[in-house]
N, C-alpha and C positions, 0 to 999 in steps of 0.2 A: 364477348363482353370482357374477358380478361385482356385480350389484345388492345381493345379501346382504352381500358384503364391504364395499361402500361404506357400507351402513347400520351395520354393526358394526365399522367400521374403528377405532373407539376401544376396542374390546374384543379384537379378534383381528387379528393381522398375517398376511395371507394368505401372504406369502412365507415367514415363519417356519413357519407351519402346513404348507406344502408341503414345506419342508426336513425337518421332523420326520416327516411322512408317509413321505418317501423313506427316512429312516433306519430306520423301522419295517419298511417293505417289504423292505429289504435284509437285515434281521436275522431276520425271521419269515416262515414259509410260510403263506399263507392256507389255511384248512381248509374243507372242504365244510360248508355249513349245512343243518340239517334243519328241516323245518317244512312245514305244509300250504299256505303262501301263495306258493309258487313251484315251478318244475319240477325242483328239485334241483340246479341248476347254479350256485347262488350260493356264493361263498366269501368269507371275511372273516378278519380278524385281530382278536381280541377285545381291547378295552380294559378292559372289566369282564366278570366271569364269576363263576359260582357258586364260592365259596371262592377266587377268583382263578385258577382253573384254565382256561387258554386253550383247552384241548381240549374243554371242556364247553360246548356251545352250547344246552343245554336249559334251559328255565325250570323251576326246582326250588323248590317251596314251602318256606318256613321255613328257607332257607339264606341266609347272608349273601353278597351280591355284593360282590366286592372288586376293586380295581385289579389288572390283570395286569402282568406284567413288561414288556410292550410299551409301556405308558404311561410307563414310566420313561425312554424315549427321546424323549418329547414333553412337556417341562415347560410349554411355552406352551399346548398343547392341554389338558394336565392342569389348569392353572389356570383355563382357560375352563370345562371340565367341572365343576370344583369349584364354580363360581359358579352352576350350574344347581341350583335347589332340588329337594329330594326325593331319594328313594332311587334308586340306579342299578341297573337290572336289564337283562339281555340287552344 
């Protein structure tokens, strides 16, 4: 993590990102994630989800993936994510 932060220090401020993460963590409860790639114990707080619904962790075809309300607590991370090209899903 330190190495990645050093490389991208001109793009992301790790201290601000951590502060934003902590705000999100205090405001939202992680939900159990579904899927075949783990033992069922994973939990997360969605930043993007089908129709912006944080409670929906399933990949749904032909549905627009939108920012969730959690991302509104992290403008620095949102700006970084916005710079990543392509459609956001899951």
